[in-house]
MARTOR-190557 format. One line per field, with one value per residue (C-alpha): chain; residue number from 0; x, y, z. Coordinates in Angstrom, 3 decimals, padded with zeros to 6 digits, m for minus. Example, Ala and Ser with C-alpha at 12.3 -4.5 7.8 and 13.67 -1.06 7.14 Angstrom:
residues 2
chain <- A / A
resi <- 0 / 1
X <- 012.300 / 013.670
Y <- m004.500 / m001.060
Z <- 007.800 / 007.140
end
This chain:
residues 90
chain <- A / A / A / A / A / A / A / A / A / A / A / A / A / A / A / A / A / A / A / A / A / A / A / A / A / A / A / A / A / A / A / A / A / A / A / A / A / A / A / A / A / A / A / A / A / A / A / A / A / A / A / A / A / A / A / A / A / A / A / A / A / A / A / A / A / A / A / A / A / A / A / A / A / A / A / A / A / A / A / A / A / A / A / A / A / A / A / A / A / A
resi <- 0 / 1 / 2 / 3 / 4 / 5 / 6 / 7 / 8 / 9 / 10 / 11 / 12 / 13 / 14 / 15 / 16 / 17 / 18 / 19 / 20 / 21 / 22 / 23 / 24 / 25 / 26 / 27 / 28 / 29 / 30 / 31 / 32 / 33 / 34 / 35 / 36 / 37 / 38 / 39 / 40 / 41 / 42 / 43 / 44 / 45 / 46 / 47 / 48 / 49 / 50 / 51 / 52 / 53 / 54 / 55 / 56 / 57 / 58 / 59 / 60 / 61 / 62 / 63 / 64 / 65 / 66 / 67 / 68 / 69 / 70 / 71 / 72 / 73 / 74 / 75 / 76 / 77 / 78 / 79 / 80 / 81 / 82 / 83 / 84 / 85 / 86 / 87 / 88 / 89
X <- m026.643 / m023.956 / m024.742 / m021.634 / m022.205 / m020.563 / m019.471 / m020.884 / m017.050 / m016.519 / m018.688 / m016.916 / m019.363 / m016.924 / m013.094 / m013.176 / m009.802 / m008.908 / m006.948 / m004.562 / m005.429 / m003.345 / m003.234 / m000.733 / m000.773 / m000.980 / m002.134 / m001.090 / 001.669 / 005.037 / 007.390 / 006.980 / 004.741 / 003.260 / 002.262 / 000.843 / 000.140 / 002.788 / 004.347 / 007.126 / 008.590 / 007.855 / 008.262 / 007.574 / 007.772 / 007.081 / 003.982 / 006.970 / 007.925 / 011.214 / 011.886 / 012.278 / 013.061 / 012.603 / 012.479 / 011.942 / 010.249 / 010.079 / 006.680 / 007.991 / 009.807 / 011.140 / 009.678 / 010.693 / 013.670 / 010.696 / 009.315 / 005.928 / 003.534 / 001.689 / 003.966 / 002.651 / 003.520 / 003.449 / 003.318 / 004.365 / 002.696 / 004.316 / 002.436 / 003.881 / 001.154 / 001.409 / m000.981 / m000.527 / m001.720 / m001.625 / 000.687 / 000.746 / 003.933 / 002.887
Y <- m029.159 / m029.122 / m028.041 / m027.560 / m029.339 / m027.751 / m030.008 / m028.071 / m027.247 / m025.528 / m022.499 / m019.603 / m017.816 / m015.530 / m015.212 / m013.534 / m011.155 / m009.271 / m006.343 / m005.654 / m002.903 / m000.090 / 003.504 / 006.360 / 009.811 / 012.688 / 013.173 / 015.745 / 015.518 / 018.205 / 016.016 / 013.487 / 010.033 / 007.656 / 004.213 / 002.713 / m000.754 / m003.972 / m003.756 / m005.132 / m001.923 / 001.435 / 002.849 / 006.089 / 006.546 / 010.182 / 009.665 / 009.016 / 005.245 / 006.957 / 005.303 / 008.206 / 007.045 / 003.043 / 001.583 / m000.961 / m001.638 / 001.759 / 003.562 / 006.814 / 008.203 / 011.802 / 012.861 / 016.464 / 016.028 / 015.581 / 018.689 / 019.792 / 017.322 / 013.982 / 010.652 / 007.384 / 005.025 / 001.657 / m000.096 / m004.423 / m006.644 / m009.947 / m011.883 / m010.009 / m008.287 / m004.199 / m001.397 / 001.566 / 005.102 / 008.571 / 010.863 / 014.186 / 016.089 / 020.213
Z <- m031.582 / m029.119 / m025.713 / m022.989 / m019.844 / m016.587 / m013.412 / m009.791 / m009.587 / m012.525 / m011.866 / m009.567 / m007.381 / m005.663 / m004.789 / m001.608 / m001.438 / 002.080 / 000.983 / 004.339 / 007.057 / 007.459 / 008.346 / 008.682 / 010.136 / 009.176 / 005.445 / 004.403 / 005.899 / 006.482 / 008.431 / 010.116 / 008.860 / 011.768 / 010.236 / 014.225 / 012.515 / 011.915 / 008.811 / 007.483 / 005.646 / 003.612 / m000.011 / m001.146 / m004.846 / m007.061 / m009.196 / m012.002 / m010.030 / m008.892 / m005.086 / m003.228 / 000.773 / 001.624 / 004.985 / 007.134 / 010.917 / 012.627 / 013.648 / 012.772 / 009.335 / 008.731 / 005.230 / 005.507 / 003.038 / 000.186 / m001.496 / m001.612 / m003.778 / m004.349 / m003.900 / m003.596 / m000.287 / m000.256 / 002.676 / 002.604 / 005.779 / 007.510 / 005.024 / 002.016 / 000.722 / m000.280 / m000.470 / m001.863 / m001.263 / m002.283 / 000.231 / 000.082 / 001.256 / 001.879
end
């Protein structure tokens, strides 16, 4: 019988993955969206993936022109890491 031999470096115990921390408010929003954290840019996408809004390096964004509904808010930081959140527009 052949038995596999594993060297100690072959074992993967765990991988640490840190998600970038972002916050935004208010959610739901009626017009002004604030993102106080350091970020490079944002995208607001409809649920079918179409970009509705894209901007960069501000802390407040006017989104009153968006129709009432649910959107995806994608935030990008300096390390090019992104997080996606559900955004509700009232």
